[in-house]
Wavefront OBJ file of the C-alpha trace (Angstrom):
o trace
v -0.009 -0.149 0.175
v 2.060 3.464 -0.691
v 1.095 6.471 0.911
v -1.389 7.917 -0.816
v -3.575 4.694 -0.756
v -2.628 4.438 3.495
v -4.218 8.217 3.977
v -7.268 6.988 2.131
v -6.982 3.972 4.743
v -9.547 5.284 6.970
v -13.448 4.071 8.177
v -16.059 6.285 6.970
v -19.667 6.804 7.046
v -22.172 8.208 4.089
v -25.606 10.080 4.684
v -27.329 6.541 5.602
v -24.399 5.124 7.897
v -23.363 2.901 5.202
v -19.869 1.698 6.327
v -17.199 2.003 3.334
v -13.935 1.095 4.597
v -11.097 2.316 2.888
v -11.159 3.722 -0.667
v -9.830 0.012 -1.693
v -13.103 -1.187 -0.668
v -15.121 1.602 -2.876
v -13.267 0.566 -5.878
v -13.715 -3.043 -5.059
v -17.326 -3.004 -4.125
v -19.533 -3.233 -7.667
v -22.461 -0.688 -7.999
v -24.703 -4.187 -8.884
v -23.789 -5.795 -5.640
v -26.128 -6.821 -3.447
v -25.416 -4.281 -0.699
v -25.969 -1.436 -3.714
v -28.838 -3.520 -5.233
v -30.780 -3.310 -2.251
v -30.037 0.288 -1.431
v -31.258 1.547 -4.701
v -34.416 3.197 -6.340
v -36.230 -0.220 -7.328
v -36.414 1.847 -10.784
v -32.963 0.894 -11.218
v -33.638 -2.901 -10.970
v -35.847 -2.917 -14.466
v -32.826 -1.146 -15.608
v -30.475 -4.040 -14.709
v -32.277 -6.567 -16.081
v -32.681 -4.765 -19.267
v -28.875 -4.666 -19.668
v -28.567 -9.055 -19.865
v -31.197 -9.261 -22.406
v -29.834 -9.558 -25.698
v -32.886 -8.397 -27.966
v -32.563 -7.703 -31.697
v -35.754 -5.415 -31.387
v -35.605 -1.723 -31.593
v -37.284 -1.894 -27.916
v -33.884 -3.824 -26.845
v -31.586 -1.302 -28.263
v -33.882 1.751 -26.269
v -33.342 -0.580 -23.019
v -29.422 -1.203 -24.211
v -29.304 2.847 -24.500
v -31.069 3.526 -21.055
v -28.563 0.749 -19.135
v -26.240 2.835 -20.558
v -27.154 6.148 -19.629
v -27.195 4.195 -15.682
v -23.851 2.896 -15.893
v -23.028 6.600 -16.731
v -25.101 8.085 -13.483
v -24.255 5.160 -11.274
v -20.562 6.182 -12.153
v -21.149 9.834 -11.643
v -22.620 9.178 -8.064
v -19.475 6.897 -7.436
v -17.191 9.677 -8.404
v -19.389 12.200 -6.305
v -19.000 10.089 -3.027
v -14.892 10.050 -3.704
v -14.849 13.447 -4.450
v -17.207 13.956 -0.853
v -15.173 11.323 1.188
v -11.403 11.671 -0.175
v -11.317 14.927 -2.448
v -10.687 15.293 -6.517
v -7.486 13.953 -6.366
v -8.860 10.153 -4.834
v -11.662 9.878 -6.951
v -9.323 10.879 -10.318
v -6.858 8.030 -8.820
v -9.806 5.545 -8.323
v -11.259 5.761 -12.194
v -7.544 5.597 -13.136
v -7.399 2.508 -11.031
v -11.359 0.974 -12.197
v -10.451 1.651 -16.049
v -6.706 0.789 -16.170
v -5.395 4.051 -17.576
v -2.638 5.991 -16.383
v -3.093 9.327 -15.062
v -0.993 12.450 -13.534
v -1.164 10.933 -10.248
v 0.735 7.481 -11.235
v 4.003 6.544 -9.320
v 7.188 7.671 -11.591
v 9.452 5.007 -11.822
v 12.146 6.819 -10.271
v 10.196 6.646 -7.238
v 10.272 2.620 -7.549
v 12.617 0.652 -5.583
v 16.734 0.936 -6.428
v 17.013 -2.651 -6.125
v 16.313 -4.874 -9.470
v 12.796 -7.569 -9.212
v 15.239 -10.560 -8.875
v 17.152 -9.067 -5.943
v 14.213 -10.378 -3.583
v 11.403 -13.240 -3.581
v 8.235 -13.302 -1.217
v 5.804 -15.704 -0.510
v 1.991 -15.359 -1.897
v 1.100 -13.445 1.824
v 4.411 -10.501 0.331
v 6.066 -11.440 3.306
v 10.277 -11.424 1.944
v 11.310 -15.090 1.362
v 14.818 -14.451 0.376
v 16.457 -10.819 -0.415
v 20.258 -9.683 -1.708
v 21.250 -7.890 1.365
v 21.488 -4.768 -0.707
v 17.292 -5.374 -1.243
v 17.003 -6.761 2.239
v 18.396 -3.390 3.396
v 16.429 -1.475 1.270
v 13.256 -2.819 2.618
v 14.509 -1.434 5.916
v 14.334 1.433 4.720
v 11.668 1.984 2.151
v 10.599 5.308 1.500
v 7.080 3.171 0.496
v 5.482 1.796 3.954
v 7.033 0.730 7.055
v 7.399 -3.109 7.871
v 7.756 -3.334 11.838
v 7.712 -6.925 11.803
v 10.416 -7.725 9.064
v 12.640 -4.650 11.190
v 12.489 -6.335 13.702
v 13.262 -9.599 12.315
v 16.257 -8.127 10.674
v 17.832 -6.426 13.188
v 17.593 -9.216 15.439
v 19.171 -12.127 12.738
v 21.052 -9.749 10.817
v 24.080 -10.765 12.517
v 23.850 -14.398 11.132
v 24.349 -13.056 6.950
v 25.884 -9.843 7.449
v 28.173 -7.356 10.209
v 27.435 -4.841 11.820
v 30.437 -2.367 9.611
v 28.540 -4.052 6.541
v 25.399 -2.846 7.666
v 26.722 0.489 8.969
v 28.016 1.025 5.086
v 24.404 -0.116 3.654
v 22.706 2.860 5.957
v 24.910 5.452 4.747
v 24.649 4.343 1.478
v 21.030 4.779 2.024
v 21.443 8.256 3.739
v 23.106 9.834 0.856
v 21.528 8.654 -2.189
v 21.393 11.187 -4.682
v 19.140 12.089 -7.477
v 20.600 10.602 -11.134
v 22.095 13.506 -12.887
v 19.763 13.528 -16.135
v 16.911 14.376 -13.498
v 15.113 17.657 -14.323
v 14.579 20.152 -11.996
v 10.526 18.613 -11.243
v 11.716 15.541 -11.512
v 14.292 16.394 -8.498
v 11.793 18.193 -6.736
v 9.513 15.243 -6.445
v 12.272 12.794 -5.950
v 13.408 14.799 -3.168
v 10.318 14.980 -1.307
v 8.711 11.579 -2.164
v 12.157 9.473 -1.613
v 14.986 11.028 -0.328
v 13.654 12.739 2.465
v 11.479 9.770 4.199
v 14.524 7.348 3.138
v 16.561 9.505 5.397
v 14.167 9.266 8.234
v 13.614 5.466 8.052
v 17.691 5.223 8.317
v 17.228 7.427 11.425
v 14.666 5.134 13.073
v 16.752 1.980 12.254
v 19.697 3.762 13.764
v 17.963 5.030 16.497
v 16.259 1.498 17.102
v 19.476 -0.191 16.523
v 21.648 1.580 19.546
v 18.156 1.005 22.021
v 17.332 -2.436 21.309
v 19.480 -4.084 19.491
v 22.994 -3.358 20.455
v 25.568 -5.839 21.932
v 29.189 -4.628 23.637
v 31.089 -5.853 19.881
v 29.032 -3.455 18.959
v 31.150 -0.321 20.630
v 34.075 -0.547 17.521
v 31.414 0.746 15.742
v 30.162 3.451 17.644
v 32.849 6.493 16.723
v 32.143 5.363 13.226
v 28.158 6.151 13.657
v 29.075 9.097 15.743
v 31.347 10.789 12.897
v 28.563 10.447 10.592
v 26.070 11.278 12.977
v 27.313 15.041 13.734
v 28.601 14.981 10.070
v 26.201 13.965 7.772
v 22.747 13.760 9.498
v 23.025 16.883 11.337
v 23.478 19.050 8.394
v 20.170 17.453 7.158
v 18.297 16.297 10.296
v 19.506 18.292 13.217
v 17.185 17.566 15.658
v 17.821 13.375 14.747
v 21.448 14.552 15.178
v 20.866 15.083 18.818
v 18.732 12.186 19.187
v 21.566 9.628 17.870
v 24.226 11.023 19.606
v 22.920 11.273 23.013
v 21.770 7.317 22.630
v 25.587 6.522 21.276
v 26.849 8.286 24.445
v 24.611 6.225 26.761
v 25.814 3.262 25.246
v 29.564 4.480 25.682
v 28.938 4.566 29.364
v 29.441 1.274 31.384
v 27.250 0.033 34.523
v 29.315 -0.857 37.051
v 30.841 -4.261 36.469
v 32.101 -2.371 33.339
v 29.013 -3.518 31.262
v 26.651 -2.011 29.347
v 23.734 -0.734 30.683
v 20.409 -2.573 30.683
v 16.958 -1.892 30.803
v 15.086 -3.791 34.146
v 11.929 -3.914 34.001
v 10.454 -2.547 37.938
v 7.335 -4.377 38.885
v 6.470 -2.288 41.709
v 6.009 -6.085 43.931
v 8.045 -6.323 47.756
v 10.030 -8.997 47.952
v 8.346 -11.765 50.317
v 10.848 -12.296 53.805
v 12.799 -15.042 53.041
v 12.679 -18.514 55.258
v 16.072 -18.843 57.041
v 17.152 -21.064 58.884
v 17.583 -21.171 63.129
v 21.263 -21.623 62.474
v 23.437 -20.432 59.443
v 26.480 -21.068 60.098
v 25.824 -24.916 59.908
v 23.645 -25.976 57.164
v 22.819 -28.971 55.904
v 20.247 -29.375 52.884
v 17.416 -30.349 54.866
v 17.556 -27.261 57.264
v 16.539 -25.090 54.176
v 13.168 -24.792 53.738
v 12.218 -26.442 50.097
v 10.263 -22.605 49.034
v 13.447 -20.997 50.207
v 15.772 -23.330 48.537
v 13.944 -22.331 45.007
v 13.268 -18.981 45.280
v 17.278 -18.737 45.712
v 17.915 -21.503 43.007
v 15.585 -19.166 40.887
v 17.454 -15.895 41.514
v 20.310 -17.210 40.361
v 18.861 -19.037 37.127
v 17.224 -15.782 36.420
v 20.549 -13.935 36.289
v 21.625 -16.184 33.880
v 18.415 -16.269 31.534
v 18.270 -12.509 31.477
v 21.250 -12.175 29.950
v 20.883 -14.427 27.018
v 21.374 -12.334 23.934
v 19.743 -12.637 20.694
v 23.500 -13.238 18.839
v 24.064 -16.491 21.067
v 20.591 -17.987 19.421
v 22.231 -17.733 15.866
v 24.061 -20.320 13.951
v 23.631 -23.135 17.002
v 26.566 -20.421 18.915
v 26.478 -22.313 22.228
v 27.137 -25.433 20.300
v 30.462 -24.394 19.512
v 34.130 -22.451 20.581
v 34.852 -18.700 18.961
v 38.411 -17.862 17.822
v 37.588 -14.759 18.731
v 35.800 -15.568 22.114
v 33.244 -17.434 23.735
v 29.749 -15.689 21.444
v 27.426 -18.058 23.404
v 29.203 -17.468 27.184
v 25.070 -16.845 28.575
v 23.447 -19.943 27.208
v 26.456 -21.908 27.738
v 26.227 -20.995 31.597
v 22.943 -21.419 31.500
v 22.894 -25.036 30.489
v 26.413 -25.477 33.209
v 23.374 -24.533 35.526
v 20.839 -27.161 35.260
v 23.776 -29.569 34.411
v 25.174 -29.033 37.962
v 21.729 -28.821 40.123
v 20.754 -32.348 38.182
v 24.071 -33.333 39.019
v 23.882 -31.805 42.981
v 20.350 -33.600 43.105
v 21.725 -37.101 42.084
v 24.812 -36.633 44.398
v 22.963 -36.199 47.697
v 20.573 -38.849 46.315
v 23.198 -41.486 46.369
v 25.207 -39.765 49.175
v 22.613 -41.952 51.658
v 23.348 -45.437 52.421
v 19.915 -45.868 53.719
v 16.820 -46.558 51.526
v 14.304 -44.677 53.877
v 16.939 -41.575 54.409
v 16.851 -41.720 50.285
v 13.588 -41.687 50.032
v 13.439 -38.300 52.155
v 16.054 -36.939 49.960
v 14.039 -37.772 46.764
v 11.034 -36.625 48.868
v 12.509 -33.143 49.649
v 13.873 -32.680 46.246
v 9.984 -33.427 44.657
v 9.260 -30.445 46.500
v 11.921 -28.138 45.511
v 10.132 -28.912 42.003
v 7.000 -28.260 42.838
v 8.088 -25.131 44.747
v 9.939 -23.790 41.482
v 7.265 -25.096 39.189
v 4.536 -22.457 41.176
v 7.147 -19.720 40.562
v 7.547 -20.364 37.077
v 10.964 -21.256 37.305
v 10.295 -24.525 34.754
v 14.111 -23.715 34.256
v 15.354 -25.277 37.295
v 12.133 -27.659 37.894
v 13.374 -29.476 34.306
v 16.984 -29.449 35.935
v 15.894 -31.644 39.144
v 13.224 -33.545 37.259
v 16.400 -34.347 35.480
v 17.992 -36.337 38.380
v 15.130 -38.858 38.962
v 15.085 -40.006 35.243
v 18.765 -40.467 34.886
v 20.084 -44.133 35.350
v 22.004 -43.146 38.359
v 18.606 -42.995 40.530
v 15.878 -44.135 37.397
v 17.230 -47.955 38.500
v 17.124 -47.530 42.440
v 14.062 -49.755 41.877
v 14.257 -50.296 45.881
v 13.878 -46.781 46.803
v 11.428 -45.642 44.408
v 8.876 -49.184 45.638
v 8.968 -46.980 49.288
v 8.776 -43.553 48.101
v 4.862 -41.785 49.765
v 2.309 -42.357 47.070
v 1.539 -37.682 47.873
v 5.676 -37.538 46.741
v 4.901 -39.898 43.661
v 1.434 -38.299 42.704
v 3.326 -34.550 42.993
v 6.503 -35.987 40.382
v 3.949 -37.763 38.152
v 2.427 -34.145 37.571
v 5.441 -32.362 37.342
v 7.106 -34.673 34.798
v 3.724 -34.912 32.983
v 3.759 -31.504 32.182
v 7.396 -31.223 31.847
v 6.992 -34.502 29.568
v 8.543 -34.540 25.614
v 4.599 -35.817 23.753
v 3.639 -34.243 21.397
v 6.893 -31.889 21.521
v 6.391 -30.318 24.812
v 2.324 -29.817 24.012
v 1.173 -28.960 27.554
v 3.873 -27.522 28.905
v 4.358 -24.997 25.367
v 0.296 -24.081 26.285
v 1.078 -23.045 29.485
v 4.013 -21.398 28.859
v 2.044 -18.834 26.498
v -0.406 -18.436 29.214
v 1.655 -17.590 31.989
v 2.234 -14.300 32.960
v 5.971 -13.007 34.302
v 8.071 -13.397 35.645
v 9.251 -16.725 34.681
v 12.196 -18.676 33.292
v 11.263 -20.878 30.503
v 12.532 -23.802 29.534
v 16.028 -23.147 27.626
v 16.415 -26.592 26.253
v 13.265 -26.586 24.174
v 14.179 -22.827 22.760
v 17.375 -24.662 21.838
v 15.581 -27.310 19.994
v 13.754 -25.659 18.544
v 16.734 -23.267 17.742
v 18.877 -26.702 15.972
v 15.702 -27.462 14.111
v 15.945 -24.335 12.615
v 19.473 -24.190 11.740
v 19.503 -27.982 10.495
v 16.683 -27.786 8.290
v 17.264 -24.493 6.137
v 19.536 -23.175 4.179
v 21.177 -19.662 4.962
v 20.251 -19.194 1.134
v 18.118 -19.899 -0.920
v 17.158 -22.996 -3.337
v 19.245 -22.384 -6.923
v 20.322 -19.379 -5.430
v 24.128 -18.118 -4.101
v 23.011 -14.720 -3.257
v 19.596 -14.614 -2.367
v 19.369 -14.766 1.385
v 17.268 -17.385 3.224
v 14.700 -14.155 5.123
v 12.053 -16.892 6.388
v 14.839 -18.994 8.042
v 15.683 -16.112 9.981
v 11.789 -15.087 10.567
v 11.497 -18.495 12.102
v 14.683 -17.812 14.708
v 13.169 -14.639 15.433
v 10.323 -16.295 16.624
v 12.241 -18.394 18.797
v 14.454 -14.983 20.101
v 11.520 -13.088 20.893
v 9.675 -15.831 23.410
v 12.797 -16.213 25.002
v 12.826 -12.343 25.632
v 10.035 -11.772 26.563
v 10.249 -12.625 30.355
v 13.575 -11.468 30.200
v 12.439 -7.921 31.788
v 10.435 -8.871 34.150
v 13.302 -10.132 37.367
v 11.550 -12.072 40.598
v 11.037 -9.901 43.544
v 12.775 -11.924 45.683
v 15.517 -11.500 48.312
v 18.926 -13.248 48.930
v 20.014 -15.146 50.892
v 23.549 -14.711 51.209
v 24.206 -18.322 52.905
v 22.042 -19.900 51.495
v 23.657 -18.486 48.076
v 27.081 -19.997 49.386
v 25.979 -23.163 50.321
v 24.148 -23.837 46.613
v 27.381 -22.629 44.774
v 29.614 -24.957 47.134
v 28.113 -27.851 45.917
v 27.153 -27.568 42.789
v 31.009 -27.115 42.023
v 31.553 -30.308 44.263
v 29.211 -32.959 42.842
v 30.769 -35.772 41.761
v 30.942 -36.761 38.069
v 27.984 -38.821 36.175
v 30.218 -42.215 35.993
v 31.212 -42.007 39.369
v 27.341 -41.587 40.865
v 26.619 -44.351 38.641
v 29.046 -46.490 40.184
v 27.759 -45.386 43.386
v 24.293 -46.162 42.440
v 25.281 -49.777 41.266
v 26.767 -50.277 44.876
v 24.053 -49.169 47.240
v 21.231 -51.065 44.841
v 23.289 -53.728 42.629
v 21.477 -55.616 39.911
v 19.736 -58.217 41.048
v 18.069 -61.457 39.475
v 13.950 -61.648 39.095
v 14.180 -64.840 41.450
v 16.313 -63.097 43.947
v 13.922 -59.834 43.496
v 10.953 -61.954 44.455
v 12.632 -63.918 47.408
v 13.574 -60.578 48.716
v 10.355 -58.906 48.401
v 8.800 -62.246 50.234
v 11.606 -61.840 52.951
v 10.481 -57.686 53.217
v 6.706 -58.305 53.155
v 7.621 -61.158 56.219
v 6.511 -64.163 54.141
v 9.993 -65.735 54.383
l 1 2 3 4 5 6 7 8 9 10 11 12 13 14 15 16 17 18 19 20 21 22 23 24 25 26 27 28 29 30 31 32 33 34 35 36 37 38 39 40 41 42 43 44 45 46 47 48 49 50 51 52 53 54 55 56 57 58 59 60 61 62 63 64 65 66 67 68 69 70 71 72 73 74 75 76 77 78 79 80 81 82 83 84 85 86 87 88 89 90 91 92 93 94 95 96 97 98 99 100 101 102 103 104 105 106 107 108 109 110 111 112 113 114 115 116 117 118 119 120 121 122 123 124 125 126 127 128 129 130 131 132 133 134 135 136 137 138 139 140 141 142 143 144 145 146 147 148 149 150 151 152 153 154 155 156 157 158 159 160 161 162 163 164 165 166 167 168 169 170 171 172 173 174 175 176 177 178 179 180 181 182 183 184 185 186 187 188 189 190 191 192 193 194 195 196 197 198 199 200 201 202 203 204 205 206 207 208 209 210 211 212 213 214 215 216 217 218 219 220 221 222 223 224 225 226 227 228 229 230 231 232 233 234 235 236 237 238 239 240 241 242 243 244 245 246 247 248 249 250 251 252 253 254 255 256 257 258 259 260 261 262 263 264 265 266 267 268 269 270 271 272 273 274 275 276 277 278 279 280 281 282 283 284 285 286 287 288 289 290 291 292 293 294 295 296 297 298 299 300 301 302 303 304 305 306 307 308 309 310 311 312 313 314 315 316 317 318 319 320 321 322 323 324 325 326 327 328 329 330 331 332 333 334 335 336 337 338 339 340 341 342 343 344 345 346 347 348 349 350 351 352 353 354 355 356 357 358 359 360 361 362 363 364 365 366 367 368 369 370 371 372 373 374 375 376 377 378 379 380 381 382 383 384 385 386 387 388 389 390 391 392 393 394 395 396 397 398 399 400 401 402 403 404 405 406 407 408 409 410 411 412 413 414 415 416 417 418 419 420 421 422 423 424 425 426 427 428 429 430 431 432 433 434 435 436 437 438 439 440 441 442 443 444 445 446 447 448 449 450 451 452 453 454 455 456 457 458 459 460 461 462 463 464 465 466 467 468 469 470 471 472 473 474 475 476 477 478 479 480 481 482 483 484 485 486 487 488 489 490 491 492 493 494 495 496 497 498 499 500 501 502 503 504 505 506 507 508 509 510 511 512 513 514 515 516 517 518 519 520 521 522 523 524 525 526 527 528 529 530 531 532 533 534 535 536 537 538 539 540 541 542 543
């Protein structure tokens, strides 16, 4: 839709209260449609019928002439209505669109796109499937329309197909676009008003949005370049816009107390509940900590990692590789490591008990912690605890699980059902899309989705070497937005340093998987079926 059509895309009512929507809807609705037929004079019905009759007689010709007169009257009425609602220009444009004849209002070719038609591919809905970097950047700063979804996807994922320096070069070139030398003075004036000025505003908005939302620490090298461009080229043409960009650049150059970039955090204005502190904080044992408070402290630690994940860490499976220039996906890897450590800690605490009854008590405790995490919408830590119950070292403890109480088993079964992988985690996905923040989603599902997208889609469109597969980036951006939606809403919880110290100590000192499995086999050796029957009979008092 061009600017002219957009300006006309408003809802209006005629004298009789009928809504006409937009100019498009007025053009598209025939005066012979049922809606208009019901509102016309009865006499028009006879005229409409006479139009469809083919009669060689003089009377038939007269009726045909009368129908032509009706067409003229109706066309005139439609023109009058358009003139009344939208003015003379709209009426002329509508008539031209209906007849297919060019008018003075047709868009000149020099106001079109600068890329070649083959440089971009769209789907049936008009969404961009792929294109060259030049064409995609032109769409990003289009003078014809603003596509916020396209722009958001581009800025979220552009690092997967170009560098920030490449993007800056493209935006600078767009901003400094000049008219061809063969243009007449009138054409230059039209080009400047309807293309150049709009492009410059789009470039400004993209840069402003990039600085506010999509800037990352690795982009710091581009700030000096942008600062020079802002205070020279942009200031000479859009001084107010230059002031805004200059302020944002200076803010990005500032560091927080830890030496990192300042980060916007949503303040929900909710008071933190008083922590449940054990009586003796100097000699803390695991079971001395209330399951709710342990879940809270784990949630504080987990959210710190989750909220630090950046979009660039979700591109190209960055978490699964080590970069020569540095570890890009450091926060994703830290979150994965945290969950693995929690799983190992839970496993270790259960296997540290030699007696079956004591192992059951520890299992009961951790099931309560997992349930508290679920109630806090901390599905990531909840899954980490659940993974301990389902790993080989704990899952094989049949004699221990036989003694676990029914209530604990019921709670655990509910959590397993919720977090189950059946039908690609359907039940969990439904719940996560319906809850309000704060929340820590299960990161593993997002990493699984991103892996499927990355492995199942090429970086360029098929049968093309230079058309970037933008559909792939749209799918990736959808997952990234899901990750981001809970990152800015922190938990209103108070840190208890003593409890967090115990957590950190145990996370670092848990034994490895092989050692734990060997310990599990020592506690409950494998037994033949006849040995199991004999043991059960003996424990029941029959032998």
